[in-house]
N, C-alpha and C positions, 0 to 999 in steps of 0.2 A: 027553456029549461026542461031537460028530460029527466025522468026518474026511472030507475031500474026496478024490476020486480025482484023479489027474493030469489026466485028461480034463476033469473038472469045473472044475479050476483054470484049465486052458488056455482053456476056453470063457468063463469069467468074465473072464479077462485080455483076450481078443479083444473081448468086449462092451464093456469099459471103453475099449479103444482106439478102437472105432467111435464110442462116445459122445463121446470127446475130439475126434475128427475132426469130428463133427457140431456140437459146440459151436463149434469154430473156423469152420466153414462158416456158422454162424448169427451169428458175431461176438460170441459170449458169452464174452469173454476172461477175466473174473474166474473164471467157472465152469471154463473150460478150464485155467487155472492150477491151481485146486484139484484137479481130477481128474487132471491129469498129475503133480502132486506126490504124489497118492495112489498112482498107478501106480508112481512111483519109490520109494515106501516099500517096496513089495513086490519091486521089481526095480531096484535103484539104477543098474545098468549098461544100462538100456534106452535105446539111442541115439535111437530114434524118439520116445520120450516126452520126452527132453531137447530134441530139435529142436522138438517141438510146444510145450513149455514156453517155450523161447526165443522162438518166434513170438508166443505169447500175451503174454508179458512185454513184448516189443517193441511190440506193439499198444497196450499200456497205458502206453507211454513209460517203462517201468522198465528203462532201457537197461543199467545196471550188472548187474542180475540176469539180464537176457537174455544179455548177453555171457558171464556166468559159466556159464549153461546150455549155450550153444553151445561154450564152451571145453571143458567136460566132455565133450560129445558128440565134439568133435574129438580130444580126448585118448584116448577109448575107441576111436574109429574114425578114424584119420588120413586115410583116403580119403573121408571124409564131406564131399561138396561143398556140401551145404546149410549145414552148420556153418561151413565155410571162407568161403563167400560172405557169410554174415551176420556173421561176425567182422570181415571187411574193412569191411562197411557200418557196423557199430556202433563201430568203433575210435574215430572222432572224438567219439562220444556217450557212451562207456562211463563217463566220469568225471562226467557231468552229474548234479547232485544230484536226488534224488527230488522235492524240493520244486519245483525248476525244471521238471522234466518234468511234474509234476502240475498246474502252473499253466498249461501249454500248453492252448490251445483244442483241444477234441476235433474231429478232422476227420470229415467225413461219409464213410462208407465203403459201397461196394457189396458185397453178399454175393457170394461166389465163384460161387454157382449162377446168377448173372445173366450170367456170361460163357460164351457158347456159341460154339464154334469150328465154322465150316462151311467145307468145302473150297470154294475159289473165291470166298468172301465175306468171309473173315477175313484180315487182314494184320497182321503184327507189324512194327514199325519202331523204330529207335532215334532218340532225340532228338539234334539237333546243337546246338552251342554250349551245352553243359551248364553248369549252375550249379555252384558249388563243392561238394565232397563233403559238407561239413557240412550244406548245405541238402538235398541229395539223400538223405542218410542218414536224414533225418526222414520221408521218404515211404515208404509201404507200398503193396503191391498193393491195389487197391480204393479208394484215396484218390480223392476227387473232384478234378478239375482243371478249369480254365477254358481254353478255346481263344479266342485273340484274333487278329484279322487286323491285322497291323502291317507296313506297307511290303511288301506282296505276300508276306509270310511268315505262317505260322500258328504263333503263339507259345503255349507251354503255361505256365500259371501255377498255383500251388497255391491252395487256398482262402484262405490267408493273404496272397495277393498276391505271393508270391515267384516270380520268373521261373525256370523249370526248364530251358528250352531251346526249340528250335523244330523243326518237322517238316521232313523233306527236301523240297525244292522241288516235285518232281513230285506227291507225295502231297498236299502243302499246297494246290497249285493245284486239284486235284480236289475236295478238301474245301471250299475257299473257294467254288467254283462251286456245290456242293451247299447250302452254308449260304445263299448269295445266293438260290438258287432257293426254298429253304424259307421264307426271310424274305419274298420277293415273294409267295409263295402265301398266307402268313399274313396279309398286308396286304389281300388281296382280300376 
């Protein structure tokens, strides 16, 4: 019978946390669910594991389970902004049946490692003319979108063809000019 020191247990727990984060970064959501549940078996009040579990379940379109994980995280840590934000996002989807969610077409997703922020080259913006919350709640970071030029606006659509909103005019005009330039160059 072997016994582990507190230091060894702590190291093993940190290793599992790092593995869970890597699984999420790789988009291995089923494996991330399993590993975070394993972590929670040993530490049922691990708020970070609950947040990771909620994210993985949401990516798998298991909205009710995701909502439950985030609810538990918010219950344990009422100041948990990650859980609060996701509970609001999932509210319209939490009662969707697993069958309906499973029937949804899987969206193409970019890995988080593809997003590189460079000072002076990266810009965050908010969409204008947003779609209803039920539509937006189904979108996750990394989901592929399509940009379409419509009446001097740059409109954002989901892979499923749902209109999500449009970019603010100044940014839209710069991107439209870049798109036009790239298209002209490709034709040569």
